[in-house]
ZALO-31424 format. One line per 10 residues: their letters; for each residue z, y, x of N, C-alpha, C, CB. Coordinates in steps of 0.2 Angstrom, whole numbers, padded with zeros to 4 digits. Glycine has a CB too. Layout:
! ZALO-31424
A = Z:Y:X:Z:Y:X:Z:Y:X:Z:Y:X; ... $
//
This chain:
! ZALO-31424
MPLQLLPCTD = -0128:0022:-0030:-0129:0022:-0022:-0123:0013:-0020:-0123:0032:-0016; -0126:0010:-0017:-0124:0003:-0019:-0118:0005:-0011:-0133:-0004:-0019; -0111:0001:-0015:-0107:0000:-0011:-0105:-0008:-0008:-0102:0003:-0015; -0101:-0008:-0002:-0100:-0015:0000:-0095:-0013:0002:-0104:-0018:0005; -0091:-0022:0000:-0082:-0020:0005:-0083:-0026:0011:-0072:-0023:-0001; -0081:-0022:0016:-0080:-0029:0023:-0072:-0025:0024:-0088:-0027:0033; -0071:-0031:0029:-0063:-0028:0034:-0064:-0023:0037:-0061:-0032:0040; -0058:-0021:0036:-0058:-0014:0043:-0059:-0017:0050:-0051:-0011:0045; -0061:-0012:0055:-0060:-0013:0062:-0054:-0009:0065:-0066:-0011:0065; -0054:-0011:0071:-0048:-0005:0073:-0052:0002:0072:-0045:-0007:0083 $
ADMARTFAIL = -0058:0002:0074:-0059:0011:0075:-0059:0013:0067:-0069:0012:0078; -0059:0008:0062:-0058:0011:0055:-0050:0015:0053:-0058:0005:0049; -0047:0014:0057:-0038:0016:0055:-0036:0023:0056:-0033:0012:0059; -0042:0026:0060:-0041:0035:0059:-0043:0036:0050:-0049:0041:0065; -0047:0033:0048:-0051:0036:0044:-0047:0033:0036:-0059:0035:0046; -0044:0026:0038:-0040:0023:0032:-0036:0026:0031:-0037:0017:0033; -0032:0031:0038:-0026:0033:0036:-0028:0043:0032:-0020:0032:0044; -0035:0044:0033:-0036:0051:0030:-0037:0050:0024:-0042:0054:0033; -0040:0044:0021:-0041:0043:0014:-0034:0042:0011:-0046:0036:0013; -0028:0039:0013:-0023:0038:0010:-0019:0045:0009:-0020:0034:0014 $
SDAFGHEHPY = -0020:0050:0015:-0015:0055:0015:-0020:0061:0009:-0013:0057:0023; -0027:0062:0009:-0031:0064:0003:-0028:0060:-0004:-0040:0061:0004; -0028:0053:-0005:-0027:0051:-0011:-0022:0053:-0013:-0027:0046:-0013; -0015:0052:-0009:-0010:0052:-0012:-0006:0061:-0011:-0007:0047:-0009; -0010:0065:-0009:-0008:0073:-0005:0000:0072:-0006:-0012:0081:-0010; 0003:0076:-0009:0009:0077:-0008:0013:0077:-0014:0010:0081:-0005; 0012:0069:-0019:0015:0066:-0025:0019:0062:-0024:0011:0063:-0030; 0019:0059:-0018:0023:0054:-0018:0029:0054:-0011:0019:0048:-0018; 0036:0055:-0014:0041:0055:-0011:0041:0050:-0004:0047:0054:-0016; 0039:0046:-0006:0040:0038:-0001:0035:0042:0006:0035:0029:-0005 $
IEAAFPAHET = 0029:0043:0003:0022:0043:0009:0025:0052:0012:0012:0042:0003; 0027:0056:0008:0029:0061:0012:0034:0061:0017:0030:0065:0008; 0040:0056:0016:0045:0054:0021:0044:0051:0026:0048:0051:0018; 0039:0044:0024:0038:0041:0029:0032:0043:0035:0036:0035:0025; 0028:0048:0032:0023:0049:0036:0023:0058:0036:0016:0046:0032; 0027:0060:0042:0028:0067:0039:0022:0071:0042:0036:0071:0042; 0021:0077:0038:0014:0082:0040:0008:0078:0042:0016:0087:0047; 0009:0073:0036:0001:0069:0036:-0003:0073:0035:0000:0063:0032; -0004:0078:0033:-0011:0082:0030:-0013:0086:0038:-0009:0090:0022; -0009:0086:0043:-0010:0090:0047:-0015:0086:0053:-0003:0093:0050 $
PAGRAAGGER = -0017:0089:0057:-0020:0084:0062:-0017:0081:0065:-0024:0086:0065; -0011:0083:0069:-0006:0077:0071:-0003:0071:0068:0000:0078:0073; -0001:0077:0063:0001:0070:0056:-0004:0065:0057:0000:0073:0048; -0010:0065:0056:-0015:0061:0054:-0017:0056:0060:-0021:0066:0052; -0017:0060:0064:-0018:0055:0071:-0011:0052:0072:-0020:0058:0079; -0004:0052:0069:0001:0049:0071:0000:0043:0065:0009:0054:0072; -0004:0045:0058:-0004:0040:0055:-0009:0036:0056:-0004:0040:0051; -0015:0036:0059:-0021:0031:0060:-0018:0026:0066:-0028:0035:0063; -0014:0030:0072:-0009:0023:0077:-0004:0020:0073:-0005:0026:0084; -0002:0022:0068:0002:0019:0064:0001:0013:0059:0004:0023:0060 $
MLAIKNSDPT = -0007:0016:0056:-0010:0009:0055:-0013:0004:0060:-0016:0009:0051; -0016:0006:0064:-0018:0003:0069:-0014:-0003:0071:-0020:0007:0075; -0008:0002:0072:-0001:-0004:0076:0000:-0010:0072:0007:0000:0076; 0000:-0008:0065:0003:-0014:0060:-0003:-0018:0058:0006:-0010:0053; -0010:-0016:0060:-0016:-0020:0058:-0015:-0027:0064:-0024:-0015:0060; -0014:-0024:0069:-0015:-0029:0074:-0008:-0031:0077:-0019:-0025:0079; -0002:-0031:0073:0003:-0034:0075:0006:-0038:0068:0008:-0029:0077; 0004:-0036:0061:0007:-0041:0056:0000:-0047:0054:0010:-0036:0047; 0001:-0052:0055:-0002:-0057:0052:-0003:-0060:0047:0000:-0060:0054; 0000:-0056:0043:0000:-0055:0034:-0003:-0053:0031:0003:-0052:0030 $
ATFLKVVDTE = -0007:-0047:0036:-0010:-0040:0034:-0019:-0041:0034:-0006:-0034:0039; -0021:-0040:0028:-0028:-0039:0029:-0031:-0030:0026:-0032:-0046:0023; -0034:-0028:0029:-0036:-0020:0030:-0044:-0022:0027:-0035:-0016:0038; -0044:-0017:0022:-0052:-0019:0019:-0054:-0013:0017:-0053:-0025:0011; -0061:-0011:0018:-0064:-0003:0017:-0070:-0006:0012:-0067:0002:0024; -0071:-0001:0008:-0077:0001:0004:-0083:0006:0008:-0074:0004:-0002; -0088:0003:0009:-0093:0008:0012:-0098:0011:0007:-0098:0005:0018; -0101:0018:0008:-0108:0018:0005:-0112:0017:0007:-0110:0022:0002; -0117:0013:0006:-0121:0010:0011:-0127:0013:0012:-0122:0004:0010; -0128:0020:0007:-0135:0026:0008:-0131:0030:0013:-0139:0031:0001 $
TGEMIAQAKW = -0125:0030:0015:-0123:0035:0020:-0119:0033:0025:-0120:0040:0018; -0117:0029:0023:-0113:0023:0031:-0106:0027:0030:-0119:0024:0042; -0101:0030:0025:-0098:0033:0025:-0092:0028:0019:-0102:0040:0024; -0085:0026:0024:-0081:0022:0021:-0076:0028:0016:-0077:0018:0026; -0077:0026:0011:-0074:0030:0004:-0068:0026:0001:-0081:0030:-0002; -0064:0020:0002:-0059:0019:0000:-0057:0012:0005:-0059:0019:-0008; -0049:0011:0003:-0046:0005:0009:-0039:0004:0005:-0044:0009:0018; -0039:-0002:0009:-0034:-0006:0005:-0031:-0011:0010:-0037:-0011:-0003; -0025:-0014:0008:-0021:-0016:0013:-0017:-0024:0010:-0015:-0008:0014; -0020:-0028:0009:-0016:-0035:0007:-0012:-0038:0012:-0021:-0039:0006 $
NIFKDNIPPE = -0006:-0040:0009:-0002:-0045:0012:-0001:-0051:0009:0004:-0042:0013; -0004:-0057:0013:-0005:-0064:0010:0001:-0067:0014:-0014:-0069:0012; 0006:-0070:0010:0013:-0072:0012:0011:-0081:0010:0020:-0068:0007; 0011:-0085:0015:0009:-0092:0015:0015:-0095:0018:0003:-0095:0019; 0020:-0098:0015:0027:-0102:0017:0030:-0096:0022:0024:-0110:0022; 0030:-0089:0020:0033:-0084:0025:0036:-0079:0023:0030:-0081:0030; 0043:-0079:0024:0049:-0073:0023:0050:-0069:0028:0056:-0075:0021; 0046:-0064:0028:0047:-0061:0035:0054:-0056:0035:0041:-0056:0036; 0057:-0056:0039:0062:-0051:0041:0062:-0044:0038:0063:-0051:0048; 0069:-0043:0035:0068:-0037:0029:0070:-0032:0035:0075:-0037:0021 $
LDLDGDFWGD = 0065:-0028:0039:0066:-0022:0044:0067:-0016:0041:0060:-0021:0048; 0068:-0011:0045:0070:-0003:0043:0065:-0001:0046:0077:0000:0045; 0062:0005:0042:0058:0009:0044:0059:0012:0051:0057:0014:0039; 0054:0013:0055:0059:0014:0064:0052:0020:0067:0061:0003:0071; 0053:0020:0073:0049:0024:0076:0051:0032:0078:0044:0025:0071; 0047:0036:0083:0050:0042:0082:0045:0047:0080:0052:0044:0088; 0043:0045:0075:0038:0052:0069:0042:0056:0067:0035:0051:0061; 0050:0056:0068:0054:0062:0064:0057:0065:0069:0059:0061:0058; 0054:0066:0075:0057:0069:0083:0065:0069:0083:0055:0079:0084; 0068:0074:0083:0075:0075:0084:0078:0074:0076:0077:0083:0090 $
DLEEKEYAQH = 0074:0075:0070:0078:0075:0064:0080:0069:0063:0076:0078:0059; 0086:0068:0063:0089:0061:0060:0091:0060:0054:0096:0060:0063; 0091:0067:0052:0092:0065:0044:0086:0065:0040:0097:0071:0040; 0080:0069:0042:0073:0066:0040:0072:0058:0039:0070:0067:0045; 0074:0055:0046:0073:0049:0047:0076:0043:0044:0073:0048:0053; 0082:0045:0043:0087:0041:0037:0085:0041:0030:0093:0043:0037; 0082:0049:0030:0079:0048:0021:0073:0044:0020:0077:0057:0017; 0068:0045:0025:0064:0040:0025:0065:0033:0024:0062:0040:0030; 0069:0031:0029:0073:0024:0031:0075:0021:0023:0080:0027:0036; 0080:0026:0019:0081:0023:0013:0074:0023:0007:0087:0029:0011 $
LCREYLIPRR = 0072:0028:0008:0066:0027:0003:0062:0021:0003:0061:0032:0003; 0061:0019:0009:0058:0013:0012:0062:0005:0009:0059:0013:0022; 0068:0007:0010:0072:0001:0008:0070:0001:-0001:0080:0001:0010; 0073:0007:-0004:0072:0005:-0011:0065:0003:-0014:0076:0011:-0014; 0061:0007:-0011:0052:0005:-0012:0052:-0001:-0013:0047:0006:-0006; 0055:-0006:-0008:0053:-0013:-0005:0057:-0017:-0009:0055:-0014:0001; 0061:-0014:-0015:0067:-0021:-0017:0063:-0025:-0021:0075:-0018:-0022; 0059:-0021:-0026:0055:-0029:-0031:0053:-0031:-0026:0048:-0028:-0038; 0046:-0030:-0022:0044:-0033:-0017:0047:-0038:-0012:0041:-0030:-0015; 0053:-0038:-0011:0055:-0042:-0006:0060:-0048:-0009:0059:-0038:-0002 $
KAIRESGGNL = 0061:-0046:-0015:0064:-0050:-0020:0059:-0055:-0022:0067:-0047:-0026; 0054:-0054:-0023:0047:-0057:-0027:0045:-0062:-0021:0039:-0051:-0029; 0045:-0060:-0014:0043:-0064:-0008:0049:-0070:-0009:0044:-0058:0000; 0055:-0067:-0009:0061:-0072:-0009:0060:-0078:-0013:0068:-0068:-0012; 0059:-0077:-0020:0058:-0081:-0026:0053:-0084:-0026:0057:-0077:-0032; 0048:-0083:-0022:0043:-0086:-0022:0042:-0093:-0016:0038:-0080:-0022; 0047:-0091:-0013:0048:-0096:-0006:0044:-0094:-0002:0046:-0103:-0007; 0041:-0088:-0002:0037:-0085:0005:0029:-0085:0004:0038:-0091:0013; 0027:-0087:-0005:0020:-0087:-0005:0019:-0083:-0011:0017:-0094:-0006; 0015:-0076:-0009:0014:-0071:-0014:0009:-0068:-0010:0019:-0067:-0016 $
VSLDLLTVDP = 0005:-0065:-0015:0000:-0060:-0013:0002:-0051:-0015:-0007:-0063:-0016; 0001:-0049:-0011:0005:-0041:-0012:0000:-0036:-0008:0014:-0039:-0008; -0002:-0032:-0013:-0006:-0026:-0013:-0002:-0021:-0011:-0010:-0024:-0020; -0003:-0017:-0004:0002:-0015:0000:-0001:-0007:-0003:0002:-0017:0009; -0006:-0006:-0001:-0010:-0001:0000:-0016:0000:-0003:-0011:0000:0005; -0019:0005:-0008:-0025:0005:-0009:-0028:0014:-0011:-0026:0000:-0014; -0032:0015:-0010:-0033:0023:-0012:-0041:0023:-0010:-0028:0030:-0007; -0043:0028:-0014:-0050:0031:-0015:-0050:0036:-0014:-0054:0030:-0021; -0055:0039:-0009:-0057:0045:-0007:-0058:0050:-0014:-0064:0045:-0002; -0052:0055:-0014:-0054:0059:-0022:-0061:0060:-0023:-0050:0067:-0025 $
KHQRRGAGRM = -0066:0063:-0017:-0072:0062:-0018:-0076:0058:-0022:-0073:0063:-0014; -0074:0052:-0022:-0077:0046:-0022:-0075:0040:-0030:-0074:0043:-0015; -0070:0043:-0032:-0066:0041:-0037:-0071:0039:-0043:-0061:0045:-0038; -0068:0033:-0047:-0074:0032:-0053:-0081:0029:-0050:-0076:0038:-0057; -0080:0026:-0046:-0087:0024:-0042:-0086:0016:-0042:-0088:0028:-0033; -0079:0012:-0044:-0081:0006:-0041:-0077:0003:-0037:-0086:0005:-0039; -0075:0008:-0033:-0074:0004:-0027:-0065:0001:-0026:-0076:0008:-0021; -0061:0006:-0031:-0054:0001:-0031:-0054:-0006:-0035:-0049:0006:-0035; -0059:-0005:-0040:-0059:-0013:-0044:-0061:-0017:-0037:-0066:-0013:-0051; -0067:-0016:-0032:-0070:-0020:-0029:-0060:-0023:-0024:-0078:-0014:-0024 $
LVQWGTKKAD = -0058:-0018:-0022:-0053:-0020:-0018:-0046:-0023:-0020:-0052:-0014:-0015; -0047:-0023:-0027:-0042:-0028:-0031:-0044:-0033:-0032:-0039:-0026:-0037; -0051:-0034:-0034:-0053:-0039:-0035:-0053:-0047:-0030:-0057:-0037:-0037; -0054:-0042:-0023:-0054:-0047:-0016:-0047:-0050:-0016:-0055:-0043:-0008; -0041:-0047:-0020:-0035:-0051:-0017:-0033:-0055:-0023:-0028:-0046:-0014; -0035:-0053:-0029:-0034:-0058:-0035:-0038:-0064:-0034:-0037:-0054:-0041; -0044:-0063:-0031:-0049:-0069:-0031:-0045:-0072:-0027:-0057:-0067:-0029; -0040:-0070:-0020:-0037:-0074:-0016:-0031:-0076:-0018:-0036:-0072:-0010; -0028:-0074:-0022:-0023:-0076:-0026:-0022:-0083:-0031:-0022:-0071:-0029; -0030:-0081:-0034:-0032:-0087:-0038:-0032:-0094:-0032:-0039:-0085:-0041 $
ELGFTAVVEA = -0037:-0092:-0027:-0039:-0098:-0023:-0032:-0102:-0021:-0043:-0096:-0018; -0026:-0099:-0020:-0020:-0100:-0016:-0016:-0103:-0023:-0016:-0093:-0012; -0017:-0101:-0028:-0012:-0103:-0034:-0007:-0099:-0034:-0010:-0109:-0034; -0009:-0092:-0031:-0001:-0087:-0030:0000:-0081:-0034:0000:-0083:-0022; 0004:-0078:-0037:0007:-0074:-0040:0005:-0069:-0033:0014:-0076:-0042; 0002:-0063:-0039:0000:-0059:-0035:0006:-0050:-0039:-0010:-0059:-0034; 0007:-0046:-0032:0010:-0041:-0035:0009:-0033:-0032:0017:-0043:-0034; 0010:-0029:-0035:0007:-0021:-0034:0015:-0017:-0037:-0002:-0020:-0041; 0015:-0011:-0032:0017:-0006:-0034:0012:0000:-0037:0021:-0005:-0029; 0012:0002:-0041:0005:0005:-0046:0009:0012:-0048:0003:0001:-0055 $
SDYGRDLYES = 0004:0016:-0048:0006:0022:-0049:0001:0023:-0054:0005:0027:-0044; 0004:0029:-0061:0001:0029:-0066:-0005:0028:-0067:0002:0033:-0069; -0009:0034:-0062:-0016:0034:-0060:-0020:0027:-0061:-0017:0036:-0053; -0016:0021:-0056:-0020:0016:-0056:-0016:0010:-0061:-0022:0013:-0047; -0013:0009:-0065:-0010:0007:-0070:-0017:0003:-0074:-0005:0012:-0073; -0018:0007:-0076:-0025:0005:-0081:-0031:0000:-0076:-0028:0013:-0083; -0034:0001:-0071:-0035:-0004:-0067:-0032:-0011:-0065:-0037:-0001:-0062; -0025:-0011:-0062:-0023:-0016:-0061:-0023:-0020:-0067:-0017:-0015:-0058; -0020:-0020:-0074:-0020:-0020:-0079:-0024:-0023:-0082:-0018:-0015:-0081; -0031:-0022:-0080:-0039:-0024:-0083:-0039:-0030:-0079:-0046:-0018:-0081 $
EGFQEIERWE = -0035:-0031:-0072:-0037:-0035:-0069:-0034:-0042:-0068:-0038:-0033:-0065; -0029:-0042:-0075:-0024:-0046:-0075:-0016:-0046:-0074:-0026:-0049:-0071; -0016:-0039:-0070:-0009:-0037:-0070:-0004:-0035:-0075:-0009:-0032:-0066; 0004:-0037:-0076:0007:-0035:-0082:0013:-0032:-0079:0007:-0041:-0088; 0015:-0026:-0083:0018:-0020:-0082:0026:-0024:-0082:0015:-0014:-0089; 0030:-0023:-0076:0035:-0026:-0077:0043:-0021:-0076:0034:-0032:-0072; 0042:-0016:-0074:0046:-0012:-0076:0043:-0006:-0072:0054:-0014:-0075; 0047:0000:-0075:0047:0006:-0071:0053:0008:-0067:0046:0012:-0077; 0051:0009:-0060:0056:0009:-0056:0056:0015:-0052:0057:0002:-0053; 0063:0018:-0051:0064:0025:-0047:0069:0022:-0043:0066:0033:-0051 $
SRLPEKWAHR = 0068:0026:-0037:0071:0024:-0031:0079:0028:-0032:0066:0028:-0025; 0085:0026:-0030:0090:0027:-0032:0092:0030:-0025:0094:0022:-0035; 0097:0037:-0027:0098:0042:-0020:0106:0042:-0019:0095:0051:-0021; 0108:0043:-0014:0115:0045:-0014:0116:0053:-0014:0118:0042:-0008; 0123:0053:-0016:0125:0062:-0017:0121:0068:-0015:0132:0063:-0013; 0121:0064:-0006:0120:0071:-0002:0111:0072:-0002:0122:0069:0008; 0107:0066:-0006:0101:0068:-0007:0099:0069:-0015:0096:0063:-0002; 0102:0071:-0019:0101:0071:-0025:0097:0076:-0028:0106:0070:-0028; 0096:0080:-0023:0092:0086:-0024:0084:0085:-0022:0094:0093:-0020; 0083:0078:-0020:0077:0077:-0016:0071:0070:-0020:0081:0074:-0009 $
GKQKFIWMVR = 0069:0071:-0016:0063:0068:-0023:0064:0061:-0022:0053:0070:-0021; 0064:0057:-0029:0064:0051:-0029:0057:0047:-0030:0069:0049:-0032; 0055:0043:-0029:0049:0038:-0027:0048:0034:-0035:0050:0032:-0019; 0044:0035:-0038:0043:0032:-0042:0037:0027:-0043:0042:0036:-0045; 0037:0021:-0047:0031:0017:-0045:0031:0012:-0052:0030:0013:-0035; 0026:0009:-0055:0026:0004:-0060:0026:-0002:-0056:0019:0004:-0064; 0031:-0008:-0056:0032:-0015:-0053:0027:-0020:-0059:0042:-0017:-0052; 0020:-0022:-0055:0015:-0025:-0059:0015:-0032:-0056:0008:-0021:-0060; 0014:-0036:-0060:0014:-0045:-0057:0008:-0047:-0062:0022:-0050:-0060; 0005:-0052:-0057:0000:-0054:-0059:0001:-0062:-0058:-0005:-0051:-0055 $
PAKKAE = 0002:-0066:-0064:0005:-0073:-0064:0000:-0077:-0059:0006:-0077:-0072; 0003:-0082:-0056:-0003:-0089:-0053:-0005:-0091:-0058:0001:-0095:-0049; -0012:-0091:-0057:-0017:-0095:-0061:-0014:-0104:-0061:-0027:-0094:-0058; -0013:-0107:-0067:-0013:-0113:-0066:-0019:-0118:-0064:-0011:-0114:-0072; -0019:-0122:-0058:-0024:-0128:-0057:-0026:-0129:-0063:-0022:-0133:-0055; -0034:-0130:-0063:-0036:-0133:-0068:-0038:-0141:-0067:-0041:-0130:-0071 $
//
């Protein structure tokens, strides 16, 4: 069944978030905190709306999808951020997605800040010239078909065209794919938590960097 890579439209954002929710499940504390009850209809509706808002407000973001051309089904999605002479303000996660539970909002904001430490440092050190893979998920029913590689290669090609370094926060599951596309493991990252949240989940990932290609 042939696969096709396409840019996402506004109408794709609900499906984009559904794939993210299905693929991440409940294994990632950062996703759990940032997108409350993401597996529920209400949580998915809110998540889709947030993806749409990001798509239409972040000029550095490119949302992509992979479609099974025989069924027309969207089976994978990714969000790449391309920074060109652009060091964006380091804003906190915000919104009313946590209702009146300010503790949960504070926890989500803390995990977000921790998660973004290596990426924000890389953006600053690059002078705002960096390619960053922010999200990549494949529908669990369609994994191991090459969709993830298609989405990775779109960004690495863009990085090579620009002569930029590319970065990604990888899971253990995705590490081998990224390594096969030129990313190098730099460090194993674990979010730090203050004592009041010592019992709660810490977000872990592998910080990977794909060095810029030298101009020939």
